[in-house]
C-alpha positions in Angstrom: 13.3 19.2 7.5 10.4 20.5 7.9 11.1 24.4 7.1 12.5 23.1 3.8 9.2 21.1 3.2 7.1 23.5 3.5 8.8 26.0 1.1 9.7 23.6 -1.7 5.7 22.4 -1.3 5.1 26.2 -0.8 2.4 24.9 1.9 0.6 26.7 4.9 1.3 23.3 7.3 2.9 19.7 7.6 1.7 17.1 9.3 3.3 14.0 9.7 2.2 10.3 11.1 3.6 7.3 11.4 0.1 5.9 11.4 -0.5 4.6 7.9 -3.4 2.5 8.6 -5.5 5.8 8.7 -4.6 6.5 4.6 -2.9 3.4 3.3 -4.0 -0.3 2.6 -1.8 -2.7 1.1 -2.9 -5.0 -1.9 -0.8 -7.7 -3.9 -1.1 -9.5 -7.3 0.5 -13.1 -7.5 2.8 -13.6 -10.2 0.6 -16.3 -11.1 3.8 -17.6 -13.6 6.3 -17.8 -10.8 3.6 -19.2 -8.1 2.6 -21.9 -10.3 5.4 -23.6 -11.5 6.4 -24.4 -7.7 2.5 -25.6 -6.5 1.3 -26.3 -9.3 -2.3 -28.0 -9.0 -2.3 -26.6 -5.4 -2.3 -23.5 -7.1 -6.2 -23.4 -8.0 -9.3 -20.2 -8.3 -9.7 -21.0 -4.0 -5.9 -19.9 -3.1 -6.0 -17.4 -5.9 -9.0 -15.6 -3.5 -7.1 -16.4 -0.5 -4.4 -14.0 -2.2 -6.3 -11.7 -3.1 -8.4 -11.1 0.8 -5.2 -11.3 2.4 -5.6 -8.0 4.5 -2.8 -5.0 4.8 -1.0 -6.5 8.0 -0.4 -9.9 6.5 1.3 -8.2 3.5 3.2 -6.1 5.8 4.6 -9.1 7.4 5.3 -10.4 4.2 7.7 -7.9 3.2 9.0 -7.8 6.8 10.1 -11.5 6.7 10.9 -11.8 3.3 7.8 -14.8 3.4 3.7 -15.5 4.1 2.4 -18.9 5.5 -1.2 -19.9 4.1 -1.9 -23.3 5.9 0.5 -25.3 4.7 2.2 -23.2 1.4 5.1 -20.8 2.4 5.0 -18.1 -0.5 8.6 -17.1 -1.0 9.7 -13.2 -1.6 8.7 -12.5 -4.9 6.2 -14.4 -5.3 3.6 -11.6 -4.5 3.7 -8.1 -5.8 3.0 -5.6 -3.4 1.7 -1.7 -3.1 0.5 0.7 -1.3 -2.8 2.2 -2.5 -4.3 5.4 -0.5 -8.0 4.1 1.1 -10.9 5.8 -1.4 -12.0 8.2 0.9 -8.4 9.8 0.3 -8.4 8.5 -3.1 -11.2 9.5 -4.5 -11.9 12.7 -2.7 -12.0 16.5 -4.3 -10.2 18.2 -1.7 -6.9 15.4 -1.6 -4.1 14.2 -3.8 -1.8 11.7 -2.8 0.9 9.5 -4.2 2.4 6.5 -2.7 5.6 4.0 -3.1 6.7 1.3 -1.1 9.2 4.1 1.1 6.9 6.5 1.5 3.0 8.4 1.2 2.1 11.7 0.4 -1.4 13.2 0.6 -2.1 16.4 -0.1 -5.2 18.6 1.0 -5.7 20.6 -2.5 -8.7 22.6 -0.8 -8.3 26.4 -1.4 -9.9 28.3 1.6 -10.0 32.0 2.3 -6.8 32.6 3.8 -5.0 30.8 0.5 -6.9 32.9 -1.6 
């Protein structure tokens, strides 16, 4: 598979890693309508802020388990819209370009050096 990817992308080297935390952060947006209809007044500004501050590890657990406990509140599957984003040092870099979805992430070094000229 590696040779195929190198040929198709026309790249010099290909590195793969399972260390997603080095490059990716998870973030989420709450489904306000769904959560509000179930939690009513419990869904306040404080809880919204706690949702915004969920760690990547907590969001991975939510995706894996299908729920997330925050205190005595159980967030069911579908209540949080989770996405993967590259860390700022990779996303804002002029030497890298990337794309990510919930299945995989690709980060390319687009810096041209003398070997590539």
